[in-house]
Biopython code that builds the backbone (N, CA, C, O; Angstrom):
import numpy as np
from Bio.PDB.StructureBuilder import StructureBuilder

atoms = [
    (1, "MET", "N", (-10.796, -2.804, -15.139)),
    (1, "MET", "CA", (-10.299, -1.632, -13.924)),
    (1, "MET", "C", (-11.433, -1.783, -12.688)),
    (1, "MET", "O", (-11.099, -1.361, -11.581)),
    (2, "ARG", "N", (-12.415, -2.221, -12.812)),
    (2, "ARG", "CA", (-13.510, -2.756, -11.735)),
    (2, "ARG", "C", (-13.004, -3.392, -10.753)),
    (2, "ARG", "O", (-13.131, -3.104, -9.563)),
    (3, "GLY", "N", (-12.104, -4.739, -11.450)),
    (3, "GLY", "CA", (-11.930, -5.899, -10.541)),
    (3, "GLY", "C", (-10.542, -5.366, -9.482)),
    (3, "GLY", "O", (-10.238, -5.944, -8.438)),
    (4, "TRP", "N", (-9.913, -4.288, -9.978)),
    (4, "TRP", "CA", (-8.754, -3.936, -9.418)),
    (4, "TRP", "C", (-9.003, -3.041, -8.263)),
    (4, "TRP", "O", (-8.320, -2.992, -7.241)),
    (5, "LEU", "N", (-10.224, -2.228, -8.584)),
    (5, "LEU", "CA", (-10.683, -1.534, -7.610)),
    (5, "LEU", "C", (-11.531, -2.053, -6.365)),
    (5, "LEU", "O", (-11.604, -1.436, -5.302)),
    (6, "THR", "N", (-12.110, -3.162, -6.606)),
    (6, "THR", "CA", (-12.531, -3.987, -5.768)),
    (6, "THR", "C", (-11.483, -4.513, -4.808)),
    (6, "THR", "O", (-11.578, -4.390, -3.586)),
    (7, "LEU", "N", (-10.529, -5.078, -5.401)),
    (7, "LEU", "CA", (-9.421, -5.719, -4.465)),
    (7, "LEU", "C", (-8.644, -4.987, -3.728)),
    (7, "LEU", "O", (-8.083, -5.366, -2.700)),
    (8, "MET", "N", (-8.561, -3.590, -4.366)),
    (8, "MET", "CA", (-7.955, -2.734, -3.608)),
    (8, "MET", "C", (-8.814, -2.251, -2.155)),
    (8, "MET", "O", (-8.239, -2.101, -1.077)),
    (9, "ILE", "N", (-10.056, -2.077, -2.330)),
    (9, "ILE", "CA", (-10.863, -1.948, -1.181)),
    (9, "ILE", "C", (-11.141, -3.153, -0.281)),
    (9, "ILE", "O", (-11.616, -3.107, 0.854)),
    (10, "LEU", "N", (-10.783, -4.197, -0.941)),
    (10, "LEU", "CA", (-11.140, -5.212, 0.065)),
    (10, "LEU", "C", (-9.753, -5.670, 1.034)),
    (10, "LEU", "O", (-9.707, -6.113, 2.182)),
    (11, "CYS", "N", (-8.673, -5.360, 0.054)),
    (11, "CYS", "CA", (-7.215, -5.387, 0.739)),
    (11, "CYS", "C", (-7.304, -4.316, 1.901)),
    (11, "CYS", "O", (-6.998, -4.636, 3.049)),
    (12, "LEU", "N", (-7.690, -3.148, 1.611)),
    (12, "LEU", "CA", (-7.558, -2.192, 2.466)),
    (12, "LEU", "C", (-8.067, -2.279, 3.686)),
    (12, "LEU", "O", (-7.543, -1.989, 4.762)),
    (13, "SER", "N", (-9.209, -2.731, 3.431)),
    (13, "SER", "CA", (-10.043, -3.063, 4.714)),
    (13, "SER", "C", (-9.789, -4.383, 5.719)),
    (13, "SER", "O", (-10.128, -4.524, 6.894)),
    (14, "VAL", "N", (-9.058, -5.309, 4.815)),
    (14, "VAL", "CA", (-8.637, -6.873, 5.524)),
    (14, "VAL", "C", (-7.412, -6.333, 6.454)),
    (14, "VAL", "O", (-7.243, -6.478, 7.665)),
    (15, "GLY", "N", (-6.642, -5.685, 5.519)),
    (15, "GLY", "CA", (-5.102, -5.269, 5.795)),
    (15, "GLY", "C", (-5.032, -4.306, 7.296)),
    (15, "GLY", "O", (-4.341, -4.404, 8.310)),
    (16, "ALA", "N", (-6.053, -3.406, 6.885)),
    (16, "ALA", "CA", (-5.776, -2.233, 8.113)),
    (16, "ALA", "C", (-5.881, -2.765, 9.563)),
    (16, "ALA", "O", (-5.303, -2.187, 10.484)),
    (17, "ALA", "N", (-6.539, -3.742, 9.728)),
    (17, "ALA", "CA", (-6.788, -4.290, 10.927)),
    (17, "ALA", "C", (-5.527, -5.000, 11.677)),
    (17, "ALA", "O", (-5.424, -5.320, 12.861)),
    (18, "ALA", "N", (-4.774, -5.114, 10.802)),
    (18, "ALA", "CA", (-3.585, -6.160, 11.354)),
    (18, "ALA", "C", (-2.281, -5.319, 11.172)),
    (18, "ALA", "O", (-1.341, -5.930, 10.663)),
    (19, "VAL", "N", (-2.093, -4.110, 11.483)),
    (19, "VAL", "CA", (-1.160, -3.359, 10.875)),
    (19, "VAL", "C", (-0.543, -2.505, 12.032)),
    (19, "VAL", "O", (-1.302, -2.128, 12.925)),
    (20, "SER", "N", (0.931, -2.138, 12.079)),
    (20, "SER", "CA", (1.273, -1.275, 13.120)),
    (20, "SER", "C", (0.586, 0.143, 13.037)),
    (20, "SER", "O", (0.803, 0.858, 12.059)),
    (21, "ALA", "N", (-0.041, 0.450, 13.810)),
    (21, "ALA", "CA", (-1.137, 1.645, 13.821)),
    (21, "ALA", "C", (-0.153, 3.011, 13.416)),
    (21, "ALA", "O", (-0.417, 3.720, 12.445)),
    (22, "ALA", "N", (0.928, 3.234, 14.251)),
    (22, "ALA", "CA", (1.515, 4.624, 14.179)),
    (22, "ALA", "C", (2.535, 4.445, 12.826)),
    (22, "ALA", "O", (2.859, 5.455, 12.202)),
    (23, "GLY", "N", (2.983, 3.212, 12.443)),
    (23, "GLY", "CA", (3.481, 3.467, 11.048)),
    (23, "GLY", "C", (2.730, 3.582, 9.947)),
    (23, "GLY", "O", (3.082, 4.190, 8.936)),
    (24, "LEU", "N", (1.624, 2.980, 10.105)),
    (24, "LEU", "CA", (0.652, 2.889, 8.779)),
    (24, "LEU", "C", (-0.112, 4.089, 8.917)),
    (24, "LEU", "O", (-0.603, 4.515, 7.872)),
    (25, "ASP", "N", (-0.347, 4.797, 10.073)),
    (25, "ASP", "CA", (-1.166, 6.210, 9.879)),
    (25, "ASP", "C", (-0.104, 7.155, 9.367)),
    (25, "ASP", "O", (-0.457, 8.029, 8.575)),
    (26, "GLU", "N", (0.901, 7.088, 9.660)),
    (26, "GLU", "CA", (1.788, 8.174, 9.152)),
    (26, "GLU", "C", (2.184, 7.885, 7.637)),
    (26, "GLU", "O", (1.997, 8.791, 6.826)),
    (27, "ALA", "N", (2.739, 6.631, 7.195)),
    (27, "ALA", "CA", (2.420, 6.233, 5.605)),
    (27, "ALA", "C", (1.622, 7.051, 5.029)),
    (27, "ALA", "O", (1.886, 7.970, 4.254)),
    (28, "VAL", "N", (0.139, 6.511, 5.629)),
    (28, "VAL", "CA", (-0.946, 7.167, 4.815)),
    (28, "VAL", "C", (-1.129, 8.504, 4.744)),
    (28, "VAL", "O", (-1.544, 9.004, 3.698)),
    (29, "ALA", "N", (-0.855, 9.234, 5.804)),
    (29, "ALA", "CA", (-1.137, 10.773, 5.969)),
    (29, "ALA", "C", (0.230, 10.959, 4.947)),
    (29, "ALA", "O", (-0.133, 11.763, 4.088)),
    (30, "LEU", "N", (1.576, 10.574, 4.693)),
    (30, "LEU", "CA", (2.221, 10.894, 3.908)),
    (30, "LEU", "C", (1.635, 10.791, 2.519)),
    (30, "LEU", "O", (1.793, 11.696, 1.699)),
    (31, "PHE", "N", (0.999, 9.756, 2.271)),
    (31, "PHE", "CA", (0.157, 9.327, 0.926)),
    (31, "PHE", "C", (-0.427, 10.675, 0.400)),
    (31, "PHE", "O", (-0.136, 11.315, -0.611)),
    (32, "GLN", "N", (-1.545, 10.970, 1.609)),
    (32, "GLN", "CA", (-2.456, 11.830, 1.337)),
    (32, "GLN", "C", (-2.100, 13.315, 1.125)),
    (32, "GLN", "O", (-2.915, 14.128, 0.688)),
    (33, "ALA", "N", (-0.837, 13.617, 1.462)),
    (33, "ALA", "CA", (-0.234, 14.740, 1.227)),
    (33, "ALA", "C", (0.639, 14.611, 0.149)),
    (33, "ALA", "O", (1.767, 15.100, 0.213)),
    (34, "LYS", "N", (0.265, 14.039, -0.787)),
    (34, "LYS", "CA", (1.004, 13.639, -2.116)),
    (34, "LYS", "C", (2.563, 13.579, -1.759)),
    (34, "LYS", "O", (3.323, 13.869, -2.683)),
    (35, "ARG", "N", (3.064, 13.276, -0.667)),
    (35, "ARG", "CA", (4.860, 13.206, -0.700)),
    (35, "ARG", "C", (4.909, 11.546, -0.924)),
    (35, "ARG", "O", (5.149, 10.694, -0.068)),
    (36, "TYR", "N", (4.612, 11.358, -2.320)),
    (36, "TYR", "CA", (4.718, 9.749, -2.496)),
    (36, "TYR", "C", (5.930, 9.195, -2.436)),
    (36, "TYR", "O", (5.977, 7.982, -2.230)),
    (37, "PRO", "N", (7.229, 9.980, -2.608)),
    (37, "PRO", "CA", (8.575, 9.192, -2.317)),
    (37, "PRO", "C", (8.642, 8.942, -0.971)),
    (37, "PRO", "O", (8.974, 7.797, -0.664)),
    (38, "ASP", "N", (8.335, 9.981, 0.205)),
    (38, "ASP", "CA", (8.042, 9.611, 1.231)),
    (38, "ASP", "C", (7.396, 8.715, 2.042)),
    (38, "ASP", "O", (7.803, 8.207, 3.087)),
    (39, "ALA", "N", (6.044, 8.523, 1.301)),
    (39, "ALA", "CA", (5.386, 7.417, 1.315)),
    (39, "ALA", "C", (5.499, 6.035, 1.296)),
    (39, "ALA", "O", (4.989, 5.145, 1.976)),
    (40, "ARG", "N", (6.405, 6.050, 0.219)),
    (40, "ARG", "CA", (7.003, 4.791, -0.452)),
    (40, "ARG", "C", (7.577, 4.153, 0.651)),
    (40, "ARG", "O", (7.237, 3.057, 1.097)),
    (41, "ILE", "N", (8.745, 5.119, 1.208)),
    (41, "ILE", "CA", (9.904, 4.336, 2.099)),
    (41, "ILE", "C", (8.829, 3.748, 3.442)),
    (41, "ILE", "O", (8.727, 2.597, 3.865)),
    (42, "ALA", "N", (8.167, 4.902, 3.861)),
    (42, "ALA", "CA", (7.550, 4.450, 5.233)),
    (42, "ALA", "C", (6.568, 3.322, 5.070)),
    (42, "ALA", "O", (6.220, 2.749, 6.102)),
    (43, "PHE", "N", (5.859, 2.750, 3.426)),
    (43, "PHE", "CA", (5.119, 1.654, 3.678)),
    (43, "PHE", "C", (6.245, 0.905, 3.368)),
    (43, "PHE", "O", (6.020, -0.216, 3.824)),
    (44, "GLU", "N", (7.369, 0.921, 2.823)),
    (44, "GLU", "CA", (8.317, -0.172, 2.735)),
    (44, "GLU", "C", (8.531, -0.628, 4.095)),
    (44, "GLU", "O", (8.499, -1.834, 4.340)),
    (45, "LYS", "N", (8.763, 0.294, 5.066)),
    (45, "LYS", "CA", (9.075, 0.137, 6.376)),
    (45, "LYS", "C", (8.002, -1.059, 7.012)),
    (45, "LYS", "O", (8.301, -2.187, 7.404)),
    (46, "VAL", "N", (6.776, -0.465, 6.976)),
    (46, "VAL", "CA", (5.819, -1.306, 7.228)),
    (46, "VAL", "C", (5.683, -2.935, 6.850)),
    (46, "VAL", "O", (5.639, -3.981, 7.497)),
    (47, "ALA", "N", (5.646, -2.577, 5.527)),
    (47, "ALA", "CA", (5.902, -4.179, 4.742)),
    (47, "ALA", "C", (6.970, -5.208, 5.501)),
    (47, "ALA", "O", (6.780, -6.337, 5.951)),
    (48, "ALA", "N", (8.354, -4.248, 5.461)),
    (48, "ALA", "CA", (9.356, -5.166, 6.020)),
    (48, "ALA", "C", (9.335, -5.584, 7.414)),
    (48, "ALA", "O", (10.030, -6.516, 7.819)),
    (49, "GLN", "N", (8.350, -4.741, 8.344)),
    (49, "GLN", "CA", (8.195, -5.322, 9.570)),
    (49, "GLN", "C", (7.026, -6.580, 9.480)),
    (49, "GLN", "O", (7.180, -7.614, 10.130)),
    (50, "ASP", "N", (6.048, -6.396, 8.749)),
    (50, "ASP", "CA", (4.864, -7.143, 8.652)),
    (50, "ASP", "C", (4.884, -7.714, 6.995)),
    (50, "ASP", "O", (4.130, -7.034, 6.300)),
    (51, "SER", "N", (5.436, -8.576, 6.401)),
    (51, "SER", "CA", (5.259, -8.867, 5.242)),
    (51, "SER", "C", (3.595, -9.351, 4.622)),
    (51, "SER", "O", (3.200, -9.471, 3.462)),
    (52, "GLN", "N", (3.054, -9.502, 5.620)),
    (52, "GLN", "CA", (1.595, -9.731, 5.344)),
    (52, "GLN", "C", (0.582, -8.671, 5.580)),
    (52, "GLN", "O", (-0.599, -8.865, 5.868)),
    (53, "ASN", "N", (1.123, -7.631, 5.439)),
    (53, "ASN", "CA", (0.545, -6.146, 5.810)),
    (53, "ASN", "C", (-0.102, -5.975, 4.559)),
    (53, "ASN", "O", (0.518, -5.493, 3.610)),
    (54, "ALA", "N", (-1.560, -6.402, 4.443)),
    (54, "ALA", "CA", (-2.603, -5.950, 3.263)),
    (54, "ALA", "C", (-2.019, -4.714, 2.783)),
    (54, "ALA", "O", (-1.229, -4.616, 1.845)),
    (55, "ALA", "N", (-2.589, -3.541, 3.689)),
    (55, "ALA", "CA", (-2.585, -2.511, 3.529)),
    (55, "ALA", "C", (-1.554, -1.654, 2.999)),
    (55, "ALA", "O", (-1.881, -0.653, 2.361)),
    (56, "ALA", "N", (-0.178, -1.980, 3.223)),
    (56, "ALA", "CA", (1.076, -1.381, 2.820)),
    (56, "ALA", "C", (1.330, -1.936, 1.422)),
    (56, "ALA", "O", (1.595, -1.125, 0.534)),
    (57, "HIS", "N", (1.281, -3.151, 1.156)),
    (57, "HIS", "CA", (1.061, -3.770, -0.029)),
    (57, "HIS", "C", (0.246, -3.134, -1.146)),
    (57, "HIS", "O", (0.618, -3.077, -2.318)),
    (58, "TYR", "N", (-1.282, -2.507, -0.510)),
    (58, "TYR", "CA", (-1.871, -2.127, -1.388)),
    (58, "TYR", "C", (-1.504, -0.521, -1.682)),
    (58, "TYR", "O", (-1.884, -0.043, -2.751)),
    (59, "TYR", "N", (-0.937, 0.116, -0.954)),
    (59, "TYR", "CA", (-0.714, 1.346, -1.275)),
    (59, "TYR", "C", (0.796, 1.384, -2.285)),
    (59, "TYR", "O", (1.059, 2.276, -3.091)),
    (60, "LEU", "N", (1.679, 0.143, -1.979)),
    (60, "LEU", "CA", (2.985, 0.181, -2.414)),
    (60, "LEU", "C", (2.400, -0.089, -4.346)),
    (60, "LEU", "O", (3.007, 0.229, -5.368)),
    (61, "GLY", "N", (1.160, -0.714, -4.209)),
    (61, "GLY", "CA", (0.871, -1.001, -5.465)),
    (61, "GLY", "C", (0.271, 0.176, -6.280)),
    (61, "GLY", "O", (0.579, 0.446, -7.441)),
    (62, "ARG", "N", (-0.761, 0.936, -5.399)),
    (62, "ARG", "CA", (-1.077, 2.606, -5.869)),
    (62, "ARG", "C", (0.266, 3.307, -6.202)),
    (62, "ARG", "O", (0.285, 3.829, -7.316)),
    (63, "LEU", "N", (1.413, 3.425, -5.443)),
    (63, "LEU", "CA", (2.587, 4.114, -5.682)),
    (63, "LEU", "C", (3.035, 3.838, -7.381)),
    (63, "LEU", "O", (3.248, 4.657, -8.275)),
    (64, "ALA", "N", (3.075, 2.243, -7.389)),
    (64, "ALA", "CA", (3.581, 1.919, -8.636)),
    (64, "ALA", "C", (2.928, 2.340, -9.625)),
    (64, "ALA", "O", (3.485, 2.707, -10.659)),
    (65, "LEU", "N", (1.647, 2.348, -9.453)),
    (65, "LEU", "CA", (0.760, 2.784, -10.345)),
    (65, "LEU", "C", (1.278, 4.232, -10.819)),
    (65, "LEU", "O", (1.635, 4.503, -11.966)),
    (66, "TYR", "N", (1.258, 4.958, -9.913)),
    (66, "TYR", "CA", (1.722, 6.325, -10.209)),
    (66, "TYR", "C", (3.123, 6.730, -10.825)),
    (66, "TYR", "O", (3.334, 7.871, -11.236)),
    (67, "ARG", "N", (4.106, 5.677, -10.864)),
    (67, "ARG", "CA", (5.314, 5.720, -11.325)),
    (67, "ARG", "C", (5.255, 5.007, -12.644)),
    (67, "ARG", "O", (6.255, 5.095, -13.358)),
    (68, "ASP", "N", (4.341, 4.391, -13.023)),
    (68, "ASP", "CA", (4.035, 3.562, -14.482)),
    (68, "ASP", "C", (4.753, 2.620, -14.314)),
    (68, "ASP", "O", (5.586, 2.486, -15.210)),
    (69, "GLU", "N", (4.797, 1.646, -13.259)),
    (69, "GLU", "CA", (5.401, 0.717, -13.315)),
    (69, "GLU", "C", (4.220, -0.565, -13.090)),
    (69, "GLU", "O", (4.231, -1.200, -12.035)),
    (70, "PRO", "N", (3.369, -0.826, -14.010)),
    (70, "PRO", "CA", (2.450, -1.785, -13.797)),
    (70, "PRO", "C", (3.035, -3.273, -13.075)),
    (70, "PRO", "O", (2.603, -3.930, -12.127)),
    (71, "ALA", "N", (4.134, -3.455, -13.923)),
    (71, "ALA", "CA", (4.360, -4.936, -13.147)),
    (71, "ALA", "C", (4.769, -4.980, -11.943)),
    (71, "ALA", "O", (4.654, -6.090, -11.425)),
    (72, "MET", "N", (5.343, -3.920, -11.110)),
    (72, "MET", "CA", (5.293, -3.827, -9.825)),
    (72, "MET", "C", (4.231, -3.660, -9.078)),
    (72, "MET", "O", (4.113, -4.120, -7.942)),
    (73, "ALA", "N", (3.194, -2.828, -9.817)),
    (73, "ALA", "CA", (2.023, -2.763, -9.211)),
    (73, "ALA", "C", (0.846, -3.993, -9.024)),
    (73, "ALA", "O", (0.023, -4.273, -8.153)),
    (74, "GLU", "N", (1.221, -4.529, -10.271)),
    (74, "GLU", "CA", (0.489, -6.112, -10.259)),
    (74, "GLU", "C", (0.891, -7.102, -9.316)),
    (74, "GLU", "O", (0.107, -7.930, -8.853)),
    (75, "THR", "N", (2.265, -7.022, -8.986)),
    (75, "THR", "CA", (3.080, -7.761, -7.716)),
    (75, "THR", "C", (2.337, -7.691, -6.380)),
    (75, "THR", "O", (1.696, -8.577, -5.814)),
    (76, "GLU", "N", (2.656, -5.994, -5.885)),
    (76, "GLU", "CA", (2.292, -5.640, -4.774)),
    (76, "GLU", "C", (0.598, -5.886, -4.422)),
    (76, "GLU", "O", (0.115, -6.264, -3.355)),
    (77, "LEU", "N", (0.001, -5.591, -5.499)),
    (77, "LEU", "CA", (-1.865, -5.939, -5.277)),
    (77, "LEU", "C", (-1.651, -7.032, -5.087)),
    (77, "LEU", "O", (-1.878, -7.339, -3.916)),
    (78, "GLU", "N", (-1.212, -8.034, -5.855)),
    (78, "GLU", "CA", (-1.435, -9.729, -5.610)),
    (78, "GLU", "C", (-1.159, -9.698, -4.161)),
    (78, "GLU", "O", (-2.036, -10.203, -3.461)),
    (79, "LYS", "N", (-0.126, -9.212, -3.566)),
    (79, "LYS", "CA", (0.369, -9.379, -2.300)),
    (79, "LYS", "C", (-0.525, -9.035, -1.126)),
    (79, "LYS", "O", (-0.592, -9.594, -0.031)),
    (80, "ALA", "N", (-1.193, -8.001, -1.586)),
    (80, "ALA", "CA", (-2.166, -7.329, -0.548)),
    (80, "ALA", "C", (-3.405, -8.215, -0.765)),
    (80, "ALA", "O", (-4.431, -8.011, -0.116)),
]
sb = StructureBuilder()
sb.init_structure("model")
sb.init_model(0)
sb.init_chain("A")
sb.init_seg("    ")
for serial, (resi, resn, name, xyz) in enumerate(atoms, 1):
    if name == "N":
        sb.init_residue(resn, " ", resi, " ")
    sb.init_atom(name, np.array(xyz, "f"), 0.0, 1.0, " ", f" {name:<3s}", serial, name[0])
structure = sb.get_structure()
């Protein structure tokens, strides 16, 4: 579990610098408001625009964990 946390923090800090600020900010706000289905859609849009966006994949991985989809979470976190 400690390794996942380190990976998540690293990915967030590295990926946040290279993303569309408006789209990512909106997606993060939805996530923080616990509007997870809406946040998922928003992060998927960010990832579709920039497949190398580590922050989007990080949050998509977290959302997959909330949905109890560990395989999807692992895939997204590896992308991050």
